[in-house]
N, C-alpha and C positions, 0 to 999 in steps of 0.2 A: 706506609706501614700497614699490617693487616690488623685484625682485630678478632674477638667472639662477640657474636649477635645471639642473646636468647640460648647461651650455653655454647653454642657452634663454633668453633673456629672458623674465620671466613678470609678467604686470599682476597684482600680489595687494598686499592689504594687509600691513603687516609693521608690529608694535608695537615701539617702543623703552622699554616700562614693564616693570620688573621689579617685584620684591617691594616693597609698600606705595607702589605709584605713582613709583618711584625710577627715573630714564632710566638706561638701561643701554646703552652704545656695544658694538657689533660689534667684534670683533678681525679686523685685516688678515690676510689668508691667503696673499699672494704675497710671499715675504722670501727671495731670493735677492740676490745681493752684488755689486755690480761693485768689484774691487780691482786695485792697479797691475799684477798679472802675471795676474790672471785666476784664481787660486786660490779655493776657496771661502771667502766670509768666515763671519762666526758663524751663520747661520742655513742658507745656501744651497747650490746646486748649482754646482761649478766652471765655469768658461768664459766668463766675463763680465769680460772685460779691459777696463780703462779705455785707450781711445782717442780721438783726435780726431774729431769727427762723427759717431760712433757711436751716439750716445744721444740720447734724446729723453724731454722731458717733458710729460704732458696735466697741466693745471690748471685753475682757476677763480679769478678774481678775488677773489670772496667767500666761499672758502673758507680759514678759518684754515690748516688743515693743509698745503694748497697753499702757502700763502702761506709757511710755513716754509722750501720748497725753493726758493722765487724767492728769498728772502732770501740762503739758502747760496749759490744759483748767481750773484747779483749781487756779495757780498763777495768771492768766491773768484774772480771775473772770467772765470766759466765763462760767458760768453752767447754767445761766438762759439765754442763747443764743444759746447755742448748747447742744440738748439732748443726753442721751447715751439709748442705748440697749446693754445689758450684756450677752454676749453668755454664757453656761454651761462651768465649770471648767473642761471639760473632752472632748476628742473626741470620734465618734463611726466610722462606717463605713460610716457614713454620714458628716464624717469630724466635723466642729464646730457646735453644736446644740443647742438649745435652749430647757429648761426645764421649763416648765409652773409652774408646779407643786411646782417645789423648787423657784419659783419668776423669772427664766432666761425668759423675754418675748420679743420678736422682737415687739417693740412700734409702727413701722410704718407699717408693715404688716400682723403681726402673723405671719412669717414665721417659719417652723420645725427647718430649717438647713441655714446656713450661704449661703451656695451654691445657695440656691433660691434667695437669695437676690444679688449674682453675675450674675444670669442667669437676673434678672429683670433688673439692672445697667448697663450692657456691651453688647456688640455684640460680641457674638458666642467666648466667652471668653475662652481660653485656658492657663491652669497654676494649681498653688496651689492657693486654698481658704483659705487667710489669715485674722486677725486681727493684727492692726487696718482697719477699712474703715472707709472713710470719704465719707458721703451720702448726695447730693444736692436733696432735696425734690421739689423744682422749676421743674428742668429738669427731675427730676427721673433717676438720674444717679450716678455711683460713680465716685467721684473727685478723690480720691486717695488711694492707698492701702499700700503706702511708708511712714513708720513713722516718720523718717526723714525729709520727706518733708511738713506732716502735722504739725508738731510742728513748721516749720518756717512760716507756713500760719497762723497758730494761733499768732503767736508772733506779725507779721507785718500787714497780710493782714486784720485781726481781729483787730489791733491797737485801729480804731476808736470807735469800741465799748467798748473798756475797758481804757477809756483814762488814767483814774488815775494809773495804772499798769504799773511796768517797762518795759524797753525795753531787755529781754533779750538775743538778739544777736546785743549788739550796735556797731556801726563802729569802735569805737575806741578800742574795745578788739576783733576783729572777727578774728585777725592772731593770738592769743593764744587761742581762743576757738577751730578754726578750726585745730591746730594742737593739741589740747588735743582729739578733737574727731578722729582724724586720726590715733592716740595711741590708745584710749580706746575701740573704737568697736573691731579692728581685734583682739586684743590681749585680751580684757577682756568680753567686751558686747557679744562677738561672742567665746570669745575663751573658755568660761567655756562649752559652747555646742561643741566646737571641740575636748574639753577632754571629755565630756558625750557620745558624739556619736562618739568617734575613733574606727576605726576598727583594729587597730595594737597598739602593745606597743609602738613602735616610734612615732607613731602620737598624741596617748596621752599623752608620755613624752614630746615631742615638745611645746603642749598646755597648759598644765599644766605650766612648766616653765614661759612660756610667760605670764601666769595669774599673777603668784606670782612675776614676776619682775616689772609688771606693778602696782602693789599693794605696792610694795616697794617703787617705784618711788614716787607715789603719797602721801604714808605716809613720805616721806621725803620732799616733796613738800609740804606739810600743817604745815611744821615746824614755818613758820612765817606768815601764810597766813590763812584765813577763807575759801576761798572757791578757787575753783581750778585758775580760772581767776583774782582772786584779791580779792577785799572788796565786791562783789557784787555777787549775784547767777546769772549764765547765763546758755545759752543754754549746756553749755558743763556738768554742776553741773545735770541736770535735766537728761540727758543722761546716766550719770553714776549712779545716785542712784537707779533706778532699779534692777541695779545686786548688789548692795550692800544690797539693802532690800531681798535679797532671798538667799543670800552666804551662810549664817549659818545653815539656815532651808532647804535648798535644793540642791545648787550647792555641799557644802562641803561633802555631803554625796551621793547622788544620780548621781552627775557627779565627783565624786571621787576626787574634787580639794579641797585636806584636807591637804595640807603640814601647814597651818595656818588657823585660824577661822578670820573673820573681827572683832572679840571681842578682838583677840590678836594684833591689831592694834590699839595702843591707839588714836592716832590722827583719824585715820581713822573712827574708832567707834566715837568718839565726833563728827566727821563731819557728820555723816549719821546720828547720832541724832539730832543735828544741823538741818538738813534739814528736817527730819521727824516732827519737830517743826514747819515748816513754816505752813501760813495758809492754810488750805485744804489739806494737802499733807496726813494727817495720815489715813482721810477716803478713802484714795485710795490703803493703804496697808493692805496685806489680808495674813498674815503669817500662818494661818493654811490651807488656799488654796494653799500656795505655798507647805506646807508640804506634802499634800495629792496628789496636782496635778501632783509633780514632782516624787513622790514614786507608781505614778499607777502601775498598773501591767502591764509589758513588758516583752516579750518572751527572748528578748536581755538582759535587763537593772537589771528585776526585777521581774519575772516568777510568784513569789508568790505572790505580788502586799503588802509586807509587808512594812507598814508606820511607822517611828521610831517614838517613842516617845519626844526625843529630838534631837538637844537642845534647850532650854527655852531661847527667844530672846524677851527683851524689849525695844524697842526704846525709849519710853516714861519713862522708870524707872530712 
């Protein structure tokens, strides 16, 4: 996969393989924060104040990390406050690209590829060009490309712009939320990628076992509760759902996470359908884009680019 070096797009091969064929995900590098008053957040520089219409999200429907931000934006009722530009559900030798003929347009600059946006909004950036991106139109800068940070900002920094919406990271539940995040991210959210991009049998076996151990644990946990942290939707649920939404149509086949389907877990399936029914969520779910995107042509995983017709998944049915 290609990347930027000192602000210049470079077409080169980038390996995700770490030790013993294990997939390693690179860390996000741009981590400023939007806060209510513009003060510096946990990792960022000051000056990014929450204001109506000032910020913009770059996303892709098929990316689960971008999906987190779309979910928080919808659940906080920030659609009118934060615009979006959607990348095409494919990558080329230019990385993430727009496709105006099919409705994928950069609403701010009319760029052809996301690396052009990175070049405008950073100083000599080096690294992967990823979604989501939170953009500040006032300073013409990228605020952040770390999805976990962005959803915290949308929940807290923008809370005064959505005063009638719940707090999805309440003080009383933070210990439980953090505990679930710490388990679900490496073993499930990223675990499916560790399985799909494994370079050895041992690495694949390790990842798949952890994926299904985690699903089994959540299934048991949901026996007497509706949501991960109790009786209300929290950030932990928002971070879990994108993986569940893609599981049967993509990860089950494309990433060989095929011990069981999501629909084989009665409580998890009900949970996923319950989350899907929340206001604004269904509009962020694009099952056929997931199916086609994860089964796109890949010399390593799918050399003929054959897209399976099934399984049929209906969260609303």
